[in-house]
Structures are given as C-alpha cells and as structure tokens.
FITORBA-273276 format. One line per field, with one value per residue (C-alpha): y, x, z; residue number from 0. Coordinates in Angstrom, 2 decimals, padded with zeros to 5 digits. Layout:
// FITORBA-273276
v (Y/...)
u (X/...)
w (Z/...)
nr (NUM/...)
***
This chain:
// FITORBA-273276
v (107.19/106.85/104.42/101.89/101.49/101.30/098.46/096.64/096.74/094.98/091.20/089.26/089.59/086.50/084.21/082.18/081.91/080.99/078.24/076.75/076.57/075.57/073.21/072.21/071.56/070.66/066.87/066.93/068.24/067.02/064.02/066.03/062.95/063.32/066.71/066.09/067.22/069.77/071.18/071.43/073.26/075.56/076.42/077.26/079.41/081.23/082.05/084.21/086.31/086.32/088.06/090.99/091.32/091.18/093.83/096.13/095.47/096.09/099.41/100.50/099.60/101.55/104.63/104.40/104.93/108.33/107.37/106.35/103.97/102.15/101.81/100.41/097.88/096.83/096.34/094.49/092.27/091.16/090.83/088.55/086.58/085.96/084.70/082.30/081.07/080.66/078.55/076.37/076.05/074.95/072.42/071.09/070.73/068.25/065.60/062.93/063.70/066.72/064.45/064.29/066.71/068.70/069.07/070.10/072.83/074.08/074.01/075.92/078.48/078.98/079.59/081.94/083.88/084.32/085.39/087.97/089.42/089.60/091.30/093.74/094.74/094.96/097.21/099.30/099.70/099.17/102.34/100.71/097.47/096.80/096.23/095.33/092.30/088.92/087.02/083.67/080.65/079.32/082.69/083.27/079.87/080.52/084.03/082.71/079.96/082.56/084.71/081.76/080.84/084.42/085.06/081.99/083.16/086.74/085.85/083.75/086.61/089.68/088.99/088.97/092.34/094.32/095.28/095.78/092.03/092.69/094.77/092.33/089.45/091.50/092.18/088.69/087.31/089.32/088.00/084.40/084.79/086.09/083.34/080.66/081.86/079.71/080.94/084.74/086.56/088.25/091.11/092.11/095.13/092.80/090.72/093.81/095.27/092.10/091.75/095.36/094.85/091.85/093.76/096.64/094.21/092.76/096.26/097.22/096.58/098.73/101.70/104.92/106.22/109.57/110.50/110.53/109.29/106.40/103.12/101.88/099.42/102.08/104.44/101.70/100.76/104.41/104.89/101.98/102.94/099.89/100.83/097.63/098.17/096.39/098.64/101.79/100.68/099.86/103.17/105.36/103.40/103.60/107.33/108.00/106.08/108.18/111.42/110.48/109.97/113.78/115.31/118.88/119.61/121.94/119.27/116.82/119.26/119.97/116.29/115.36/118.23/116.84/113.39/114.94/116.94/113.87/111.85/114.43/114.09/110.38/110.61/107.47/105.92/106.78/104.78/101.59/100.43/097.28/097.47/099.40/099.14/101.32/104.98/105.46/105.60/109.29/110.31/108.15/109.10/112.78/112.99/111.26/113.69/116.66/115.54/114.72/118.09/119.89/118.07/118.89/122.53/122.94/121.27/123.70/126.63/125.55/124.85/126.26/129.46/130.70/133.47/136.06/135.48/136.37/139.40/139.20/139.19/136.26/134.28/134.93/133.86/130.65/129.85/129.83/127.82/125.10/123.99/123.40/119.99/120.16/118.32/117.61/117.41/120.64/122.46/121.08/117.51/117.78/118.98/115.80/113.60/115.42/115.33/111.56/111.07/113.05/111.18/107.82/109.01/108.31/111.80/112.58/116.23/118.29/119.40/119.42/123.14/122.45/119.94/122.48/125.21/122.96/121.32/123.86/126.27/123.45/122.57/124.01/122.84/123.23/125.92/127.82/128.53/129.57/127.67/128.90/126.80/128.62/128.01/124.29/123.97/125.68/123.23/120.34/121.75/121.34/118.60/118.38/114.96/115.52/116.15/113.02/110.96/112.24/111.60/108.04/107.31/108.69/106.54/103.47/104.11/104.33/101.05/099.38/100.75/099.51/096.03/095.86/096.83)
u (181.73/181.98/179.93/182.74/183.30/179.58/179.26/182.32/181.21/177.92/177.67/176.14/172.36/171.45/173.81/171.14/168.87/171.87/172.87/169.35/169.20/172.77/173.40/170.49/167.92/170.43/170.26/173.63/175.38/173.24/171.15/167.91/165.95/167.59/165.91/163.27/159.66/160.34/163.33/161.33/158.51/161.05/162.63/159.22/158.34/161.68/161.41/158.35/160.37/163.37/161.40/160.45/163.96/165.67/163.36/164.06/167.82/168.01/166.14/168.47/171.53/170.29/169.40/172.77/174.59/174.98/176.66/174.22/176.70/177.24/173.48/173.18/175.96/174.35/170.88/172.17/174.33/171.43/169.08/171.46/172.28/168.59/168.13/171.07/169.56/166.18/167.78/169.40/166.17/164.26/166.98/166.76/162.98/163.31/164.61/162.15/162.94/160.65/157.66/157.65/154.92/156.88/159.94/157.74/156.14/159.60/160.75/157.67/158.19/161.79/160.67/157.90/160.39/162.79/159.96/158.73/162.21/162.85/159.50/160.26/163.58/162.13/159.27/160.99/164.43/163.75/165.68/168.91/168.45/169.50/165.92/166.91/168.95/167.60/165.80/167.38/165.38/164.44/163.25/161.31/159.61/158.61/157.32/155.21/153.75/152.87/151.17/149.15/147.88/146.94/145.38/143.19/141.87/141.47/139.52/137.07/136.31/136.60/134.44/131.02/131.60/133.47/132.07/134.10/134.46/136.23/138.91/139.25/139.71/142.31/144.36/144.09/144.94/148.18/148.95/148.23/150.37/153.29/152.87/152.86/155.72/158.85/161.36/161.24/163.87/162.35/163.85/163.28/161.42/158.94/158.42/157.87/155.33/153.22/153.24/152.10/149.41/148.06/148.17/146.20/143.58/143.26/142.69/140.20/137.03/138.29/139.26/137.29/136.51/138.21/136.56/133.01/133.75/136.13/135.55/137.63/139.58/140.29/141.58/143.78/145.27/146.03/147.66/150.07/150.88/149.31/150.50/149.20/148.21/144.86/143.99/144.92/142.71/139.86/140.19/140.24/137.44/135.18/135.83/135.31/132.02/130.69/131.81/130.27/126.89/126.73/125.11/126.30/129.97/130.32/128.89/131.46/134.27/132.92/132.56/135.97/137.52/135.88/137.31/140.73/140.56/139.65/142.36/144.98/143.91/144.78/148.54/150.37/153.45/155.92/158.76/156.87/155.00/153.63/155.86/159.14/159.58/156.50/155.83/154.19/150.40/150.27/152.15/150.08/146.65/147.51/148.61/145.38/143.20/145.11/144.85/141.14/140.37/142.41/140.51/137.06/137.95/139.33/136.26/134.01/136.14/135.93/132.19/130.67/128.68/125.90/126.74/124.76/126.90/130.20/131.94/133.91/137.15/135.91/135.06/138.49/140.23/138.22/138.77/142.49/142.02/139.88/142.66/145.09/145.56/144.99/147.68/147.27/151.04/152.88/155.16/158.24/156.90/156.04/159.55/160.95/158.77/159.80/163.48/163.29/161.45/164.17/167.01/165.45/164.75/161.04/160.55/163.11/164.03/167.13/167.12/165.11/164.51/162.92/160.55/159.49/159.01/156.77/154.72/154.38/151.97/149.39/149.63/148.17/148.29/145.94/148.28/149.10/147.09/150.09/153.34/156.79/159.17/162.15/160.86/160.36/163.82/165.37/163.55/165.46/168.75/167.71/165.13/163.46/163.24/159.56/158.75/160.67/158.68/155.32/156.31/157.46/154.22/152.16/154.06/153.61/149.86/149.91/151.84/149.30/146.48/148.15/148.54/144.77/143.96)
w (132.89/129.12/127.02/126.58/130.34/130.95/128.44/129.79/133.43/132.74/132.71/129.83/130.49/128.46/130.39/132.22/129.16/127.01/129.47/129.56/125.73/124.85/127.78/130.03/127.28/124.55/123.88/122.09/125.23/128.14/129.09/129.01/130.07/133.48/134.02/136.69/136.52/139.29/137.36/134.14/135.94/137.61/134.23/132.73/135.76/135.83/132.12/132.79/135.26/132.91/130.13/132.40/133.82/130.42/128.96/131.89/131.78/128.04/128.36/131.18/129.13/126.12/128.18/129.92/126.63/125.01/121.75/119.01/117.38/120.67/121.13/117.60/118.26/121.54/120.04/116.99/119.20/121.38/118.42/116.53/119.71/120.39/116.82/117.26/120.53/118.82/116.08/118.75/120.72/117.60/116.84/120.42/120.10/117.22/119.64/120.82/124.48/124.23/123.71/127.50/128.63/131.25/128.99/126.07/128.24/129.20/125.55/124.32/127.10/125.96/122.35/123.53/125.66/122.73/120.39/122.88/123.40/119.66/119.11/121.93/120.31/116.79/117.87/120.55/118.95/115.24/114.26/115.47/113.54/109.99/108.83/105.27/106.31/105.26/108.03/109.07/107.88/111.34/112.62/109.39/109.62/113.22/112.44/109.56/111.72/114.37/111.72/110.42/113.89/114.80/111.40/111.66/115.03/113.82/110.69/112.69/115.09/112.88/109.82/111.55/113.23/110.58/107.20/104.03/103.41/100.11/101.82/104.69/102.24/100.37/103.51/104.99/101.53/101.58/105.06/104.05/100.94/103.01/105.61/102.90/100.71/100.76/098.19/098.24/100.34/103.39/105.42/109.02/107.67/105.93/109.07/111.21/108.75/108.55/112.33/112.66/110.01/111.93/115.22/113.71/112.41/115.91/117.31/114.63/116.62/119.50/117.30/116.85/113.38/112.67/109.38/108.03/104.52/105.26/107.09/110.01/107.89/105.23/107.92/109.34/105.96/105.19/108.59/108.09/104.49/102.82/099.33/097.79/094.13/094.57/097.52/095.57/092.67/095.06/096.93/093.81/092.10/095.17/095.56/091.84/091.85/094.73/093.11/089.77/091.44/091.73/088.65/089.21/088.45/091.43/093.74/092.40/093.18/096.67/097.54/096.13/098.13/101.28/100.57/100.00/103.23/105.31/103.60/104.59/108.23/108.18/108.67/107.54/109.14/106.39/107.96/107.09/104.02/102.41/099.32/099.48/095.74/095.17/096.10/099.48/099.72/100.66/097.52/095.16/096.50/097.07/093.45/092.35/094.34/092.98/089.35/089.62/091.19/088.55/085.84/087.30/087.97/084.45/082.99/084.84/083.71/080.05/079.98/076.78/077.23/074.94/072.44/074.38/077.45/075.78/074.42/071.17/073.18/075.32/072.20/070.76/073.99/074.31/070.63/071.40/074.58/073.08/070.70/073.56/075.17/078.92/080.93/084.63/085.09/085.79/083.37/085.19/085.01/081.31/080.57/082.20/079.96/076.78/077.78/078.39/075.07/073.29/075.04/074.14/070.57/070.96/069.54/066.84/066.28/065.70/069.36/072.59/072.11/068.73/070.36/072.98/070.34/068.24/071.00/073.82/071.99/071.93/075.64/078.82/082.43/085.34/086.65/083.46/080.33/078.26/078.66/077.72/075.62/077.14/080.66/080.02/078.54/081.58/083.90/082.29/083.61/087.26/087.85/091.25/092.94/093.77/090.09/089.07/091.58/090.27/086.65/087.45/089.31/086.39/083.88/086.11/086.14/082.35/082.13/084.39/082.23/079.02/080.52/080.96/077.34)
nr (0/1/2/3/4/5/6/7/8/9/10/11/12/13/14/15/16/17/18/19/20/21/22/23/24/25/26/27/28/29/30/31/32/33/34/35/36/37/38/39/40/41/42/43/44/45/46/47/48/49/50/51/52/53/54/55/56/57/58/59/60/61/62/63/64/65/66/67/68/69/70/71/72/73/74/75/76/77/78/79/80/81/82/83/84/85/86/87/88/89/90/91/92/93/94/95/96/97/98/99/100/101/102/103/104/105/106/107/108/109/110/111/112/113/114/115/116/117/118/119/120/121/122/123/124/125/126/127/128/129/130/131/132/133/134/135/136/137/138/139/140/141/142/143/144/145/146/147/148/149/150/151/152/153/154/155/156/157/158/159/160/161/162/163/164/165/166/167/168/169/170/171/172/173/174/175/176/177/178/179/180/181/182/183/184/185/186/187/188/189/190/191/192/193/194/195/196/197/198/199/200/201/202/203/204/205/206/207/208/209/210/211/212/213/214/215/216/217/218/219/220/221/222/223/224/225/226/227/228/229/230/231/232/233/234/235/236/237/238/239/240/241/242/243/244/245/246/247/248/249/250/251/252/253/254/255/256/257/258/259/260/261/262/263/264/265/266/267/268/269/270/271/272/273/274/275/276/277/278/279/280/281/282/283/284/285/286/287/288/289/290/291/292/293/294/295/296/297/298/299/300/301/302/303/304/305/306/307/308/309/310/311/312/313/314/315/316/317/318/319/320/321/322/323/324/325/326/327/328/329/330/331/332/333/334/335/336/337/338/339/340/341/342/343/344/345/346/347/348/349/350/351/352/353/354/355/356/357/358/359/360/361/362/363/364/365/366/367/368/369/370/371/372/373/374/375/376/377/378/379/380/381/382/383/384/385/386/387/388/389/390/391/392/393/394/395/396/397/398/399/400/401/402/403/404)
***
C-alpha cells in the first residue's frame, strides 16, 4: 500500500479532542453551564488516556509512511491543527463559566493535553517542522508562562546545591528575558531551545561530570551550544586566568592543551544554538584555543637566547625573524582580509598584488615563517567557506573589543 492510500484510510485522530474543544466546551456554540459535574470529570479523565493514545497513533502513522515529504506534511498538519485547537481552548477559557471548579479542571486538562502533544511533536519530530516559522501569539504566551512557572521552581531548588552562581544567574537571566519579552518575533526554533535549556537545568543535579577542568553547568552549556556572548567572554576569561597562574611557559602550554582536549570531548548539539545569528560555540572556542596555543608556542620558540648559545647563522636567522609581525590567522585567512581591505579601498594601492608584495615580507604565521605573495594572491581566487567564517569571527571579536575602548 502506498503512502497516499495509507493516509487516506486513517480517520482523523484528533476528532474527539477537536469536538470537546470546538463544541462541548465552547461557550459560543454550546451551553457549557449544562455540562454536569460527572461529565466534566469524565472529560478530564478521558483526556489523560487520549494523550497516550494520540502519541502512539501519531508514531504509528509516521512509521507507516515511507515518503519523507508525506511525513513532513503529516507532522506539520497535526502541529498546526493542535495550535489552532490551543488558540480555541484559550479563547474558551476566558468565559466566566469556567470559574466553576469542575469545568475549570476540565479546561486546564484540555490545555495541558494540547501542550504535551505539541511538545511531543516538537521534540520527537522537529526535523519535519518548519522551525523558523513565527510562533502564534497564543501559543507563545502560553509557552512563556510555562517557562516562568518552571523557572521560578527551578531557581528555588537549584541554587543551594549547584555552584557557579554567576553562570546560573546568567542562564536564568536569559530565560527570564525570553519569558518576559513581548515585541520581538519568536520562532519555533527559539521556543524549542529555551525549553531544552530549562530541561537541562532541571537535570543538572542528576548529571555526572565528564571532565576534570569544567563544572557541570559549563559542560551542559557547551553540550547545548549556548553561544551567548557573555558566556563566551566568561569561559575564555576564566580559562585565561587559570593558564596565566602558571609561571613557566611550557606549563602554560601543557595546561591549555589539557583544557582544549577536554573541551573537544564535550560534543555540542550543533542542530540547536542560543543565537542563530552568531557562529556556533564549538567554532568560536576551538578557534580561541587554537590561536592562544599558537601564540604561546610561537612565544616559546622566539625566546631570546644568550650569545653563547647561538651560532652566527642562528643569529642571522633570528634577526630576520624578529622584524616580522606574527599573525595567528593562516595565510589563506590573511589574504581574505587584505582582499576585502583593497576592495573597500581601506588600503589604497595600484593593485592587490602590489599590496601583497609590499606587506607579505614583514608577516609570518604560526604555520609558516616565510609567506609568499604569489601564494596569497592565488588564495583570493578560491576562498574556502571555513576560512571566511574564521575571519568573520575574528573581525567580530575586534569590533567587540573596540566597543569597549
């Protein structure tokens, strides 16, 4: 049986839930006051069973399809339908009839059921949803209220047992800010990330520490790609302070290498991140580790030696080296910067080749002592995306630094 027949032969799974929301508990269509206490209790009880059945039915429907596009259409259809039903349920709940205790319990159970089903779809089948679509106002308001309630409970229980109060305040501050915003557009991707962030905070006390150098909360934030600028600044400053406590240059390199190794073992979820307009956390911090190690290793290599420890040839070589500017970017990445400077007429010369010929003899990188003007020029003809990303991140760091001057 093909996918189309399979979809056509199945009844509408949300029919009963739809009827309860749009008819039975809808004051504009039904005299809800006439619903008896026994009926209200029955509705609330049946909703608990309905959640389990609908989850199971939805999974069976998805696994019964073989065409990815049909699965995507199915998931998006039920997701959007549940949001419409949630909007209707919230509208129903504004009526004074739901001040009656048994009807209010039934109403709250309906809303809880819809929230749980939406969360189930967003977590289990997120790859089939259009995560960059704007969230409807009612659903957004409800999600923010849920975050506020959970966050209040979490903060009361978590602070006494988890250290790193500064980090905890930073993260909960981001959650509070999101839950309180009113005007900014919010996507399903944003909602899903903040829910996941809150869930990971709730699990924090039960987690096991993987690394020696990093705390539980640092590990968690790395794993969910918390590429918040304040966290990046905190992380690099804390690491730099610990490294700088070492007096010996070799000890600094060894300790920084250990930090880098443990960082690499903390694999982030790259399909989610705190800020999609910024590079992911792995890229930013990996680049920072690499540049800092390059700098320390180069510094150790260029340490001044006494006259008795050098031959005449060594002195001549180092005399040439000392007049070069050490750049932690690669030759390819430097070529991108000079090309952009030439295109924007920040550096004025008769040609890009002339710029390379004049500047390159005075530059070195952590990879190469002697750069080639011809090689750098050739790199501008075919620019790698990875090099572009590193250059952009470096320039953004410079901009941030300039803002603080």
